[in-house]
C-alpha positions as CSV (number, residue, x, y, z in Angstrom):
1,X,127.2,55.6,82.4
2,X,128.9,58.3,84.4
3,X,126.7,60.9,82.7
4,X,123.5,59.0,83.7
5,X,124.7,58.6,87.3
6,X,125.6,62.3,87.5
7,X,122.2,63.2,86.1
8,X,120.4,61.0,88.6
9,X,122.4,62.6,91.5
10,X,121.4,66.0,90.3
11,X,117.7,65.1,90.2
12,X,117.9,63.5,93.6
13,X,119.6,66.5,95.0
14,X,117.0,68.8,93.5
15,X,114.2,66.7,95.0
16,X,115.8,66.7,98.5
17,X,116.8,70.4,98.6
18,X,114.4,72.6,100.7
19,X,112.0,74.6,98.5
20,X,112.8,78.3,98.4
21,X,110.1,80.8,99.5
22,X,109.5,83.0,96.4
23,X,107.8,85.6,98.6
24,X,109.6,88.6,100.1
25,X,109.0,89.0,103.8
26,X,106.5,86.1,104.0
27,X,106.5,86.1,107.8
28,X,105.6,89.8,107.8
29,X,108.3,90.6,110.4
30,X,109.7,93.6,108.5
31,X,109.5,96.4,109.5
32,X,109.3,95.6,113.2
33,X,109.4,99.2,114.4
34,X,106.2,99.9,116.4
35,X,104.4,103.1,115.2
36,X,101.4,103.0,117.6
37,X,99.8,100.8,120.2
38,X,96.2,100.4,121.3
39,X,94.4,97.8,123.5
40,X,97.5,95.7,123.8
41,X,98.1,95.6,120.1
42,X,101.2,97.1,118.5
43,X,101.1,98.4,114.9
44,X,103.8,98.8,112.3
45,X,104.0,100.2,108.7
46,X,102.9,98.1,105.7
47,X,105.1,95.0,105.6
48,X,108.0,95.2,103.2
49,X,107.3,93.7,99.8
50,X,103.5,93.8,100.1
51,X,100.9,96.1,98.8
52,X,97.6,96.7,100.7
53,X,94.2,97.8,99.5
54,X,90.8,98.6,100.9
55,X,87.3,99.0,99.4
56,X,84.7,100.3,101.8
57,X,81.5,101.8,100.2
58,X,79.4,101.5,103.3
59,X,81.6,100.9,106.4
60,X,85.0,100.7,107.9
61,X,87.7,98.2,106.9
62,X,91.2,97.6,108.2
63,X,94.5,96.0,107.0
64,X,96.8,96.0,110.1
65,X,100.4,94.9,110.3
66,X,100.2,94.1,114.0
67,X,101.6,92.2,117.0
68,X,100.0,91.3,120.3
69,X,99.9,88.5,122.9
70,X,96.3,87.6,122.4
71,X,96.1,86.6,118.8
72,X,99.7,86.3,117.6
73,X,100.7,83.0,116.0
74,X,104.3,82.9,117.2
75,X,104.8,86.2,119.1
76,X,105.9,88.1,116.0
77,X,104.1,90.4,113.6
78,X,101.2,89.2,111.4
79,X,98.5,90.6,109.3
80,X,95.0,91.3,110.6
81,X,92.3,92.1,108.0
82,X,88.6,92.8,108.7
83,X,85.5,95.0,108.4
84,X,82.4,95.9,110.4
85,X,80.1,94.1,108.1
86,X,79.1,96.8,105.6
87,X,77.7,95.4,102.3
88,X,80.5,95.3,99.7
89,X,83.3,96.0,102.1
90,X,86.6,94.2,101.3
91,X,90.3,94.6,101.9
92,X,93.5,92.7,101.4
93,X,97.2,92.7,100.6
94,X,99.2,91.1,97.8
95,X,102.6,90.5,96.3
96,X,103.6,89.7,92.7
97,X,106.6,87.6,91.7
98,X,108.0,86.3,88.3
99,X,106.3,83.1,87.1
100,X,106.9,80.4,84.5
101,X,104.3,78.5,82.5
102,X,104.1,74.8,83.2
103,X,105.4,75.2,86.7
104,X,103.3,74.1,89.6
105,X,103.1,76.6,92.5
106,X,102.2,75.8,96.1
107,X,100.9,78.5,98.4
108,X,100.6,78.0,102.1
109,X,99.7,80.3,105.0
110,X,98.8,80.2,108.7
111,X,95.4,81.7,109.3
112,X,93.1,82.3,112.3
113,X,89.9,84.1,113.0
114,X,89.0,86.4,115.9
115,X,86.0,85.1,117.9
116,X,83.9,88.1,117.0
117,X,81.1,88.1,114.4
118,X,81.4,86.1,111.2
119,X,83.9,87.2,108.6
120,X,84.9,85.7,105.3
121,X,88.6,85.3,104.4
122,X,90.4,84.0,101.3
123,X,93.9,83.1,100.1
124,X,94.3,83.7,96.4
125,X,96.8,82.4,93.8
126,X,96.7,84.3,90.4
127,X,98.6,83.6,87.2
128,X,99.2,86.8,85.1
129,X,100.6,87.5,81.7
130,X,103.1,90.3,81.0
131,X,100.2,92.8,80.8
132,X,98.8,91.8,84.3
133,X,95.8,90.0,82.7
134,X,94.6,87.0,84.7
135,X,95.1,83.7,82.9
136,X,94.1,81.4,85.8
137,X,93.5,81.4,89.5
138,X,93.1,79.2,92.6
139,X,91.1,80.6,95.6
140,X,90.7,78.9,99.0
141,X,88.3,80.2,101.7
142,X,89.9,80.0,105.1
143,X,86.7,80.6,107.1
144,X,84.4,77.8,105.9
145,X,84.7,76.0,109.2
146,X,82.8,78.8,111.0
147,X,79.1,77.8,111.5
148,X,77.9,80.6,113.8
149,X,78.6,84.1,115.1
150,X,81.5,84.8,117.5
151,X,83.1,81.4,117.1
152,X,86.5,82.3,115.6
153,X,89.0,79.7,114.5
154,X,92.4,78.7,115.9
155,X,95.6,79.2,113.8
156,X,95.6,76.6,111.1
157,X,97.8,76.0,108.0
158,X,95.9,76.3,104.6
159,X,97.4,75.6,101.2
160,X,96.5,75.7,97.5
161,X,98.4,74.4,94.5
162,X,98.0,75.0,90.8
163,X,100.0,74.8,87.6
164,X,100.8,78.0,85.7
165,X,99.0,78.1,82.3
166,X,100.6,79.0,79.0
167,X,101.6,82.7,78.8
168,X,102.2,83.1,82.5
169,X,104.8,85.7,83.3
170,X,103.9,86.5,86.9
171,X,102.4,84.9,90.0
172,X,100.3,87.0,92.3
173,X,99.6,86.0,95.9
174,X,96.8,87.8,97.7
175,X,95.0,87.5,101.0
176,X,91.6,89.2,101.5
177,X,88.7,89.6,103.8
178,X,85.2,90.3,102.4
179,X,81.8,91.2,103.7
180,X,80.1,87.9,104.3
181,X,77.0,87.8,102.1
182,X,75.8,84.6,103.8
183,X,76.0,85.7,107.4
184,X,75.8,89.5,106.8
185,X,78.7,89.8,109.2
186,X,82.3,91.0,109.4
187,X,85.2,90.5,111.8
188,X,88.9,90.0,111.6
189,X,90.9,87.2,109.9
190,X,94.7,86.8,110.7
191,X,97.4,85.7,108.3
192,X,101.1,84.7,109.0
193,X,104.0,82.8,107.5
194,X,103.0,82.9,103.8
195,X,105.1,80.6,101.7
196,X,105.1,80.3,97.9
197,X,107.2,77.5,96.3
198,X,107.7,76.3,92.7
199,X,107.8,72.7,91.8
200,X,109.6,71.9,88.5
201,X,107.7,70.0,85.8
202,X,108.0,66.2,86.4
203,X,109.5,65.9,82.9
204,X,112.6,68.0,83.8
205,X,114.6,65.1,85.3
206,X,113.4,62.8,82.5
207,X,114.7,65.2,79.9
208,X,118.1,65.4,81.7
209,X,118.3,61.6,81.9
210,X,117.4,61.2,78.2
211,X,120.1,63.8,77.4
212,X,122.6,61.7,79.3
213,X,121.6,58.6,77.4
214,X,121.9,60.4,74.1
215,X,125.3,61.7,75.0
216,X,126.5,58.3,76.1
217,X,125.2,56.8,72.8
218,X,127.0,59.4,70.8
219,X,130.2,58.7,72.6
220,X,129.9,55.0,71.9
221,X,129.3,55.7,68.2
222,X,132.3,58.0,68.0
223,X,134.5,55.3,69.5
224,X,133.4,52.7,67.0
225,X,134.0,55.0,64.1
């Protein structure tokens, strides 16, 4: 009985404990040293733990680690991604962490859109094997609420959730802005406070409880013999 009670307490404690953010520097506040300033915006180096990329066959794109009083979510640094609307233009930044098959991962982020033109932004959750091949993915468009040019969007929290398939060794989190093929436009999308958490399989506590029952039964049999 003590074993079962102890197991139940462990499961309850696990469910009540705050989920750990698996991402490094998910708030993008490091480094905070300002390298340059322009038009009221301060710019710093690529945020620690993240890798940036750009693809611009026809126009200009940007992946800015920035801070300003006009668009900042909480007064601290955030990421501003965008393009001038050249066909095929895209940019983004990502981070890869160890992953476990059968585990459900939740990704959330705060995102907003500058009230200029009509960009397309996405949050992406990829499951990779040990060779970096994609086994599964979950993608959420954070700009679908825009219905016309120069509207923009206020800061809003978006989230996606998916279970890692068999063979998963890594989880890749990516945020990207693409040339909008529907509107033919570009613009800037902002991201801040990215959080990736892992939810253990529902069977985990059940297995622990069954183990406790088996152990209790074994002890009873031992006493009888």
